[in-house]
N, C-alpha and C positions, 0 to 999 in steps of 0.2 A: 535542499537538494533531495530528490526522491531516492530512497533506498528501500524498496518494498520488501526485499528478502530479509533485510535486517529487522524491519518493523514486524514482519510476520513471526519470525523465530523468537525474537526478544520478547514480544508480547506473550507468546506461549510460555516461555521460561518464566516470565514475570508472574503470570497467572499461577503457574505451578509453585513458585517460591513463596507466594503469599497465601497459598492454600485456598485459592478460589475454587468453587465448585466446578468439577470437571465439565459439567454440562454447559458452563459459560465459556469454556476455553475456545471452542470453534467460533462463536460469534465475536469473541475478543480478537482472535486472529483475523477474521474477516474485516472487522472494523479497523484494525491496525493498517490494513492494506488500502482500504476504501478511499481515504482522502485524496490520494494521488490520481484517482480516476478523473480528476478535474483537468487532466491533460486533454481529454476529449473536448472540453470547452476551449482550451488553448488552440487546438487544431481548427475548430470551427471559427474561432476569432481571427485566425490567420487569413480568412477570406477578406476581412475588412481592415486588418491592422498588420503592421510589420510584426515579425515573430516575437521580438523583445517586448513590444507593447502588449501584445496578446498574452504573453506569459505573465507580465506584470499585472494585467487586469484580472486574469482568471486562475492563475496557479497560486496556491497558498492563500486563498481568499475565502470563498463561501464554505468550502469543505474543511477549512482549518480554523473555523470560528467557533467560539464557545456558544454563541447563540444558535448555531446550527446543531450542535450537540443537544442543546435543550429542546429544540424543536423535534429532533428525531426521537428523543426519549418520550416526549409528550405524544407524538403520533403513535408510537408503539403502545404506550399506555392506553390511549383511547381505543385502538383496535383491540387490545386485550380485553377491555371492559365490554366492548361491543360483541366480541366473539365469546366472552366469558371463558377466556383461556389464559391462565396466568403464565403459561410458557412463552407466549408471544411477548409479554412484558420483559421476561428474562432475556429473550433474544435481543430486544432493544437495549436492555441494560448492558449486555455483553458488547454489542456493537459500539455503544457510546464509550465504554471503558477502553476498547481497542482504539477508537479514534482519538481519545484523550492521550493515550500512550504515544500515538503517532505524533500528535502536536508537541508533546513534551520532548520527544526525541528529535524532532525537527528543530525545535528551539535550541537544543544543545549542539546538534551536528550540522544543521543547514547553514550555509554561509550567506544566505539571502534572507530578507525579512519575511515575517509572517503576519498576516492581518488577523490577529487573534480576536478582535472585536468587530469584524466585518458584519454589517454594512455601515457601521459608524465611520464618519470621515476622519479617522485617526491615523497617525503615522504607523507604518508597519513596525513590528518589533524585531530586533535582531541583536544577538549577543556579539556579533562579529562586525558591527557597523564601522568600527575603527580600524579594520584590517582590509587590506587589498589583496585579492587573489588573482593570479593570472588565468587566462583562458585555458591554459593547459591543465590547471588544477580542476576546473569545471569539466573539461572534457574527460579527465580521468574518472571523476565522480559519475558522469553519465555512462561511461564504458563499464564501470564496475557494477552498474545496475543489472546488466545482463548476466554477469557472473553470479550475482546474488539471487537472481531468479533461478538460475541453475542450481544454486545451493538450496533454495527452498524446495525445488522439485526433488532433490536428493533427500532432503529432510522428510518430505511426505512419503517417499518410497520407503525410507527406513522405518517410519512409523507403521506403515502397512505390513512390512515384512515381520516386524516385531510383534504386531497385534493384528493378525488376519481378521477381516470383517466382511460384511456383505458387499462392500464396494472395493475390495482389494484388487479386483480385476482392472481397476483404473490405473494400476501400476504401469501397464504398457503405454498408456497415453502420457503418463508422467515421464516415462523414458523418452518418448518422442519430443516432449516439451523441453526436457533437459538437453537433448541434442540440438534443438533449434536455438536455445539460449547460448549454447557453446559456439554455434556458428555465428550468431549475432555478436557475441563477445569478441571473437577473432576478427570478424569483418570490421567492427568499429575501431579496433586497434589499428587496422590497416588504414582505414579512412582518416583517422587522426594523424597518422604519419604523413599522409600525402596532403594534409591541410586542406581538405575539401571544403569549399565555401558553404555548402548546404548541410554541414554536419548535424546541426541542431534540428533542422527540419526532418532529416532522415531518422534521427533519434526519436523524435516525437511519434512518427508513424510506425516505428518498430516497437516503441514502448507501449503504445495504447493496446494493441492486441496482446502483448506480453502481460500487462497488468490485468486485463480482462480475463485471460486464461488463469492467472494466479487466483483471482476471486472465484472462478468456476471450480478450480482444483480444490480450493479451501472448502467450498460448499460440498463437493463430492466426497471429501475426506473427513466430514464431521465425525463419523464413527471412530476413525483412527485417532483424531485429535482429542476425542472425549473418552478414550478407552478406559480411563480410571473408573468410570461408572460401572463397568462390567466385572470389577474385581470383587 
């Protein structure tokens, strides 16, 4: 189950707790959010498949696979050698660490299976395969996503206020984003109560721009997230 706000903030706290170089923290946070961008593929797949089939085919598959992590790390390594720029390799390393933290957290908290070795034709892995959860539980998880995006916006605002930097003017856009996520959170609570048939479809089309903005916000706030470098 996607919970990008949790992935973002916990990956940042994890990086701090194990004393990872602060320059790696922004790419780690970016990588922790990135895997759930596969909902774009789910949306496109809905052109040809029912929503549940499209989600099964494209979500928690290629961007949640250990093979994909390896490929991304190799690509950044090759570009680093080509450009003779060691920093590019470090960015790739941070993204992969973040994606790995996302996969681990999904394994613990997601109630659905993850294709850890995609594209191998192996059964998805799930710690919760022996449990059955109602649709209301899944709806609650989806609704909470918008609250957690709001939480992440607040987290970035707080970082910028505590440590002003060249991109701190971005705070006004973070405030807009926070208000939009509040509106979506309340809207989807209402939709869940009226038991609207197209709840999940509406969620996907609200979620995709939300996660895209969260990635953009992370990129624009690299200085705030890596502030420790300036001490």
